[in-house]
C-alpha positions as semicolon CSV with decimal commas, in nm:
position;residue;x (nm);y (nm);z (nm)
1;M;0,000;0,000;0,000
2;K;0,116;0,353;-0,078
3;I;0,080;0,639;0,171
4;K;0,044;0,985;0,016
5;S;0,135;1,311;0,182
6;I;-0,076;1,584;0,015
7;N;-0,035;1,958;0,059
8;P;-0,384;2,086;0,158
9;Y;-0,314;2,431;0,013
10;T;-0,175;2,339;-0,330
11;E;-0,345;1,994;-0,348
12;E;-0,014;1,863;-0,481
13;I;0,153;1,546;-0,356
14;N;0,443;1,615;-0,120
15;R;0,569;1,261;-0,137
16;V;0,453;0,899;-0,166
17;Y;0,571;0,646;0,093
18;D;0,565;0,267;0,097
19;S;0,376;0,127;0,393
20;F;0,533;-0,146;0,607
21;S;0,430;-0,507;0,576
22;F;0,315;-0,685;0,891
23;G;0,642;-0,876;0,890
24;E;0,837;-0,550;0,893
25;C;0,623;-0,430;1,183
26;R;0,690;-0,746;1,377
27;A;1,067;-0,713;1,321
28;R;1,067;-0,347;1,430
29;I;0,866;-0,425;1,743
30;E;1,100;-0,713;1,827
31;N;1,387;-0,464;1,802
32;S;1,194;-0,233;2,033
33;R;1,153;-0,518;2,281
34;A;1,529;-0,579;2,276
35;A;1,593;-0,206;2,325
36;F;1,359;-0,204;2,626
37;S;1,568;-0,465;2,805
38;V;1,857;-0,217;2,810
39;W;1,678;0,119;2,824
40;S;1,458;0,022;3,121
41;L;1,764;-0,056;3,334
42;L;1,921;0,287;3,293
43;P;1,887;0,526;3,587
44;A;1,594;0,763;3,544
45;E;1,834;1,059;3,547
46;E;2,027;0,918;3,251
47;R;1,712;0,852;3,051
48;A;1,587;1,206;3,117
49;K;1,912;1,370;3,004
50;H;1,858;1,245;2,650
51;F;1,571;1,490;2,612
52;I;1,804;1,787;2,654
53;G;1,941;1,691;2,314
54;V;1,593;1,650;2,167
55;A;1,495;2,000;2,281
56;R;1,814;2,143;2,131
57;I;1,753;1,977;1,794
58;L;1,393;2,097;1,787
59;R;1,500;2,457;1,845
60;Q;1,787;2,443;1,598
61;N;1,562;2,313;1,320
62;I;1,236;2,486;1,403
63;E;1,187;2,623;1,052
64;V;1,241;2,282;0,892
65;Y;0,993;2,106;1,118
66;A;0,736;2,386;1,105
67;E;0,739;2,375;0,725
68;I;0,684;1,998;0,728
69;I;0,377;2,042;0,950
70;T;0,234;2,322;0,737
71;K;0,286;2,144;0,406
72;E;0,141;1,817;0,534
73;M;-0,171;1,936;0,716
74;G;-0,217;2,305;0,633
75;K;-0,154;2,474;0,968
76;P;-0,042;2,840;0,939
77;I;0,336;2,855;0,969
78;R;0,329;3,073;1,282
79;Q;0,119;2,814;1,459
80;S;0,348;2,534;1,337
81;R;0,648;2,710;1,489
82;H;0,461;2,743;1,816
83;E;0,395;2,368;1,809
84;I;0,766;2,289;1,777
85;E;0,854;2,534;2,055
86;K;0,594;2,366;2,276
87;C;0,751;2,025;2,211
88;A;1,090;2,163;2,315
89;R;0,946;2,302;2,639
90;L;0,790;1,963;2,710
91;C;1,132;1,800;2,673
92;D;1,282;2,061;2,905
93;Y;1,024;1,985;3,173
94;Y;1,070;1,609;3,177
95;A;1,448;1,634;3,142
96;E;1,447;1,841;3,463
97;N;1,168;1,672;3,659
98;S;1,096;1,313;3,554
99;A;1,366;1,149;3,768
100;G;1,235;1,320;4,080
101;L;0,876;1,233;3,997
102;L;0,971;0,866;3,956
103;M;1,152;0,834;4,289
104;D;1,034;0,561;4,524
105;E;0,765;0,675;4,765
106;I;0,839;0,574;5,124
107;V;0,529;0,480;5,326
108;D;0,527;0,430;5,703
109;T;0,342;0,102;5,768
110;G;0,515;-0,002;6,090
111;T;0,738;-0,251;5,910
112;E;1,112;-0,229;5,859
113;K;1,056;-0,059;5,526
114;S;0,766;-0,005;5,287
115;Y;0,773;0,182;4,960
116;V;0,608;0,222;4,623
117;T;0,825;0,196;4,314
118;F;0,745;0,270;3,951
119;E;0,863;0,019;3,691
120;P;0,816;0,055;3,312
121;L;0,586;-0,188;3,134
122;G;0,763;-0,241;2,802
123;V;0,664;-0,154;2,446
124;I;0,391;0,112;2,435
125;F;0,196;0,164;2,113
126;G;0,092;0,521;2,028
127;I;-0,181;0,577;1,768
128;M;-0,162;0,947;1,693
129;P;-0,370;1,211;1,506
130;W;-0,278;1,463;1,239
131;N;-0,398;1,793;1,385
132;F;-0,088;1,852;1,601
133;P;0,147;1,608;1,427
134;F;0,453;1,679;1,643
135;W;0,295;1,783;1,974
136;Q;0,059;1,486;2,008
137;V;0,343;1,240;1,953
138;F;0,576;1,417;2,196
139;R;0,298;1,454;2,455
140;F;0,260;1,076;2,458
141;A;0,613;0,955;2,395
142;V;0,829;1,178;2,616
143;P;0,672;1,077;2,951
144;A;0,646;0,712;2,847
145;I;1,013;0,696;2,746
146;C;1,130;0,887;3,054
147;A;0,951;0,625;3,263
148;G;1,168;0,357;3,099
149;N;0,934;0,232;2,829
150;V;1,003;0,225;2,455
151;C;0,749;0,355;2,203
152;V;0,624;0,254;1,862
153;I;0,405;0,499;1,673
154;K;0,131;0,458;1,416
155;H;0,078;0,815;1,297
156;A;-0,212;0,946;1,088
157;S;-0,184;0,852;0,722
158;N;-0,170;1,213;0,598
159;V;0,139;1,308;0,802
160;P;0,398;1,035;0,731
161;G;0,673;1,294;0,681
162;S;0,619;1,427;1,033
163;A;0,626;1,075;1,174
164;L;0,957;0,985;1,010
165;E;1,114;1,319;1,098
166;I;1,036;1,268;1,468
167;E;1,208;0,930;1,456
168;K;1,516;1,100;1,306
169;I;1,521;1,351;1,591
170;F;1,543;1,075;1,851
171;I;1,825;0,906;1,661
172;E;2,014;1,233;1,620
173;A;1,974;1,307;1,991
174;G;2,161;0,988;2,074
175;F;1,882;0,759;2,186
176;P;1,961;0,389;2,152
177;E;1,819;0,241;1,835
178;S;1,453;0,135;1,857
179;V;1,366;0,327;2,174
180;F;1,139;0,531;1,946
181;T;1,009;0,367;1,628
182;T;0,769;0,478;1,357
183;L;0,545;0,229;1,179
184;L;0,400;0,338;0,845
185;I;0,088;0,123;0,858
186;D;-0,289;0,145;0,817
187;S;-0,552;0,104;1,088
188;K;-0,613;-0,262;1,007
189;T;-0,247;-0,347;1,062
190;A;-0,245;-0,143;1,383
191;M;-0,531;-0,354;1,518
192;Q;-0,343;-0,670;1,423
193;V;-0,040;-0,548;1,619
194;I;-0,260;-0,516;1,928
195;E;-0,452;-0,841;1,870
196;E;-0,132;-1,044;1,851
197;E;-0,020;-0,896;2,185
198;M;0,297;-0,748;2,043
199;V;0,275;-0,442;2,269
200;D;0,227;-0,385;2,642
201;G;0,010;-0,074;2,642
202;I;-0,178;0,152;2,401
203;S;-0,232;0,526;2,384
204;L;-0,483;0,655;2,130
205;T;-0,575;1,010;2,042
206;G;-0,862;0,998;1,795
207;S;-1,235;0,962;1,744
208;V;-1,489;0,805;1,978
209;E;-1,540;0,527;1,723
210;A;-1,167;0,446;1,721
211;G;-1,163;0,466;2,100
212;L;-1,448;0,217;2,131
213;E;-1,267;-0,027;1,904
214;I;-0,927;0,011;2,069
215;G;-1,071;0,019;2,420
216;N;-1,274;-0,295;2,360
217;L;-0,972;-0,483;2,227
218;A;-0,742;-0,358;2,502
219;G;-0,997;-0,459;2,765
220;R;-1,032;-0,807;2,619
221;L;-0,654;-0,851;2,624
222;I;-0,619;-0,675;2,963
223;K;-0,379;-0,411;2,832
224;P;-0,346;-0,066;2,991
225;V;-0,483;0,205;2,768
226;V;-0,507;0,583;2,754
227;L;-0,780;0,725;2,530
228;E;-0,801;1,093;2,434
229;L;-1,111;1,107;2,218
230;G;-1,181;1,472;2,165
231;G;-1,455;1,697;2,289
232;S;-1,726;1,951;2,232
233;D;-1,602;2,209;2,478
234;P;-1,848;2,467;2,613
235;F;-1,734;2,831;2,626
236;I;-1,961;2,997;2,882
237;V;-1,994;3,376;2,890
238;L;-2,176;3,504;3,198
239;E;-2,344;3,843;3,213
240;D;-2,066;3,987;3,432
241;A;-1,786;3,882;3,193
242;D;-1,543;4,115;3,021
243;I;-1,714;4,085;2,682
244;K;-1,423;4,219;2,479
245;K;-1,173;3,975;2,628
246;A;-1,419;3,687;2,609
247;A;-1,483;3,754;2,239
248;Q;-1,109;3,770;2,168
249;A;-1,053;3,437;2,342
250;A;-1,351;3,278;2,167
251;A;-1,220;3,383;1,825
252;K;-0,874;3,247;1,899
253;S;-0,997;2,928;2,062
254;R;-1,250;2,839;1,794
255;F;-1,048;2,925;1,484
256;L;-0,694;2,826;1,585
257;N;-0,568;2,553;1,349
258;A;-0,880;2,616;1,135
259;G;-1,089;2,489;1,424
260;Q;-0,923;2,147;1,412
261;S;-0,852;2,107;1,782
262;C;-1,009;1,882;2,043
263;I;-1,002;2,164;2,302
264;A;-1,142;2,437;2,076
265;A;-1,442;2,641;2,195
266;K;-1,697;2,432;2,006
267;R;-2,018;2,550;2,176
268;I;-2,030;2,914;2,279
269;I;-2,297;2,956;2,547
270;V;-2,385;3,317;2,634
271;I;-2,627;3,456;2,893
272;E;-2,912;3,631;2,712
273;D;-2,848;3,970;2,875
274;V;-2,514;4,005;2,691
275;V;-2,554;3,781;2,388
276;V;-2,609;4,067;2,142
277;D;-2,300;4,256;2,262
278;F;-2,092;3,937;2,256
279;I;-2,193;3,839;1,902
280;E;-2,120;4,190;1,775
281;A;-1,769;4,189;1,927
282;F;-1,706;3,828;1,819
283;E;-1,814;3,888;1,461
284;L;-1,591;4,194;1,421
285;L;-1,290;3,986;1,525
286;V;-1,374;3,699;1,291
287;Q;-1,407;3,942;0,999
288;K;-1,045;4,047;1,055
289;L;-0,904;3,694;1,033
290;K;-0,686;3,644;0,726
291;I;-0,758;3,327;0,531
292;G;-0,510;3,196;0,278
293;D;-0,166;3,051;0,214
294;P;-0,051;2,883;0,537
295;M;0,313;2,963;0,451
296;D;0,226;3,335;0,465
297;E;0,332;3,487;0,797
298;E;0,010;3,693;0,812
299;T;-0,232;3,402;0,764
300;D;-0,463;3,318;1,054
301;I;-0,665;3,036;0,896
302;G;-0,527;2,791;0,642
303;P;-0,698;2,502;0,463
304;L;-0,843;2,200;0,634
305;A;-0,614;1,899;0,651
306;R;-0,810;1,677;0,411
307;K;-1,050;1,731;0,123
308;E;-1,324;1,511;0,271
309;F;-1,341;1,735;0,578
310;V;-1,483;2,016;0,361
311;D;-1,777;1,798;0,257
312;N;-1,834;1,679;0,614
313;L;-1,859;2,034;0,744
314;G;-2,093;2,125;0,461
315;K;-2,333;1,852;0,579
316;V;-2,324;1,991;0,932
317;L;-2,420;2,336;0,805
318;K;-2,705;2,195;0,596
319;D;-2,843;2,028;0,908
320;A;-2,823;2,358;1,097
321;E;-3,002;2,543;0,817
322;K;-3,281;2,283;0,810
323;K;-3,330;2,349;1,180
324;G;-3,360;2,724;1,135
325;A;-3,003;2,851;1,154
326;K;-2,901;3,171;0,979
327;L;-2,536;3,139;0,880
328;H;-2,290;3,426;0,895
329;V;-2,015;3,320;0,655
330;H;-1,690;3,517;0,633
331;G;-1,434;3,499;0,354
332;E;-1,432;3,444;-0,020
333;E;-1,477;3,130;-0,226
334;R;-1,154;2,968;-0,346
335;N;-1,088;2,746;-0,644
336;K;-0,793;2,563;-0,494
337;G;-0,705;2,421;-0,155
338;F;-0,918;2,246;0,106
339;F;-1,062;2,570;0,242
340;F;-1,370;2,617;0,457
341;N;-1,457;2,975;0,544
342;P;-1,534;3,067;0,907
343;V;-1,902;3,048;0,996
344;I;-2,087;3,193;1,293
345;I;-2,433;3,061;1,385
346;P;-2,572;3,339;1,607
347;A;-2,884;3,155;1,730
348;A;-2,785;2,790;1,740
349;S;-3,006;2,530;1,907
350;T;-2,891;2,225;2,097
351;D;-3,064;1,984;1,857
352;M;-2,834;2,087;1,571
353;E;-2,553;1,849;1,482
354;V;-2,306;2,136;1,520
355;C;-2,393;2,139;1,891
356;R;-2,405;1,762;1,940
357;L;-2,106;1,632;1,745
358;E;-1,738;1,713;1,773
359;V;-1,708;1,953;1,479
360;F;-1,350;1,973;1,355
361;G;-1,354;2,296;1,159
362;P;-1,415;2,673;1,171
363;I;-1,784;2,675;1,266
364;A;-1,889;2,866;1,579
365;P;-2,241;2,806;1,713
366;V;-2,362;3,058;1,972
367;I;-2,629;2,926;2,211
368;T;-2,830;3,163;2,431
369;A;-2,894;3,065;2,795
370;K;-3,132;3,253;3,024
371;D;-2,910;3,214;3,335
372;E;-2,608;3,030;3,475
373;D;-2,807;2,719;3,565
374;E;-2,925;2,676;3,209
375;A;-2,572;2,745;3,084
376;V;-2,437;2,460;3,299
377;E;-2,720;2,232;3,188
378;I;-2,639;2,301;2,822
379;A;-2,266;2,261;2,885
380;N;-2,319;1,915;3,034
381;S;-2,575;1,799;2,776
382;T;-2,321;1,621;2,560
383;E;-2,147;1,285;2,556
384;Y;-1,812;1,464;2,573
385;G;-1,626;1,599;2,874
386;L;-1,279;1,718;2,778
387;G;-1,256;2,087;2,866
388;A;-1,467;2,393;2,942
389;K;-1,420;2,770;2,961
390;I;-1,604;3,008;3,193
391;W;-1,592;3,386;3,164
392;S;-1,688;3,602;3,463
393;R;-1,541;3,889;3,663
394;N;-1,662;3,714;3,979
395;L;-1,395;3,449;4,029
396;G;-1,569;3,286;4,324
397;R;-1,883;3,242;4,118
398;A;-1,684;3,103;3,827
399;E;-1,507;2,850;4,048
400;R;-1,839;2,733;4,193
401;L;-1,969;2,679;3,842
402;A;-1,647;2,500;3,743
403;K;-1,727;2,229;4,000
404;R;-2,059;2,167;3,827
405;I;-1,908;2,117;3,482
406;K;-1,843;1,755;3,389
407;S;-1,506;1,778;3,217
408;G;-1,140;1,694;3,259
409;S;-1,037;2,059;3,286
410;V;-1,190;2,403;3,324
411;S;-1,030;2,736;3,235
412;I;-1,166;3,051;3,396
413;N;-1,116;3,367;3,189
414;G;-0,879;3,193;2,952
415;M;-0,833;2,921;2,692
416;I;-0,776;2,553;2,757
417;R;-0,415;2,461;2,689
418;S;-0,227;2,137;2,740
419;G;0,112;2,180;2,902
420;P;0,361;1,958;3,083
421;R;0,286;2,066;3,442
422;L;-0,086;1,980;3,450
423;P;-0,264;1,656;3,358
424;F;-0,465;1,644;3,035
425;G;-0,759;1,419;2,957
426;G;-1,135;1,390;2,977
427;V;-1,437;1,212;3,117
428;K;-1,742;1,051;2,959
429;K;-1,670;0,977;2,591
430;S;-1,377;1,217;2,583
431;G;-1,169;0,927;2,708
432;V;-0,991;0,766;2,999
433;G;-0,650;0,819;3,157
434;R;-0,429;1,125;3,162
435;E;-0,133;1,261;2,972
436;L;0,134;1,504;3,099
437;S;0,243;1,601;3,453
438;H;0,332;1,324;3,698
439;Y;-0,003;1,158;3,627
440;G;0,082;1,101;3,262
441;L;0,435;0,994;3,353
442;K;0,289;0,707;3,557
443;E;0,018;0,586;3,316
444;F;0,240;0,313;3,171
445;V;0,424;0,187;3,476
446;N;0,378;-0,094;3,723
447;I;0,303;0,081;4,052
448;K;0,469;-0,182;4,268
449;T;0,442;-0,209;4,646
450;V;0,747;-0,344;4,831
451;V;0,726;-0,431;5,202
452;V;1,039;-0,531;5,394
453;N;1,010;-0,714;5,729
454;R;1,303;-0,788;5,951
């Protein structure tokens, strides 16, 4: 099978790659297993130091890697650079902190000695998405490898160049061969890898459907699994919010990466007393967004990552129109590139697909709520529970509301961001498990109790 990397802006083929046979996958994973037997025995401090080199390489070649991202999935070049910088900061954090976070925990039980130790599990299989093609891989792999595991990656089929380039970075940074390995395979082969118990744990970032399939298989085989399955994050604007700042954050959160982010503001819920003022401020900001060539430094919104996504979003809008929506579309029609112009739906209703599904694209539904109780009810009326945003000048009130939101994280007067110091993940159908911080570091370890009696 051939794997094509297509530029979403020019619609030209970047490069065609040969996929790996199952036999090649098996050989690579066997090499990973052999690498684990050595890597896992290294002191945690020595493992962590390797990521100093990774961070240095990322920063030295930021333009090269940013261009690969932009040409493979259409992200504006400024945002691609930010993604590489974020990966470098992640490496810095775990290089400095992972050894300390993995230290044995002494527990007083009245015996001679009792402690909890953290031992790596083995070969961990990462199935990664295309929307943040470097960050998502690093977010999974860096903590897992610091903990003493080795990683094999099945990346999304439209970003093979990113996948192979990340593998080169680990090699250049001096990691032993096969500590990090890329597999150019399709989803069917990935399932076969899991079914034949060739790996010791699985981390998936993807759709609910993929999560159900992977989770079911992992459960049947009793394999540890982390699932990050996206969300439909509410962005709640209370009547006492700073409307100007809230509108600015909503525009950035919803349209960053052309709206192709699991933690984007996908449902904007505004108290009726301020909804007119909010929409006016929000719309003015959206009108100023520059749509076009993602390699242009001034571009805010580039093309979608794949052609089929344009058709999918069109179907969502047709559903909204059938249910009474009046669409405010911004931007001009284009003859080339996988573009989808930003759309605001000023009076969206909760029965519209745009408010029920995880919409990966630049569509912003605004839902009116009569008060904070209705806003919370709407926020929780979804199968997802990844993140939420609350805007209010009354911080005590906002924190009380945050406790009522069913999600993995809540940001008050700001955007949701994933970073190394705080855990990232969701509840309900947004997934299970956590990435990042010390929680993510310990997802793929054996938390072993040792009790010593004299």
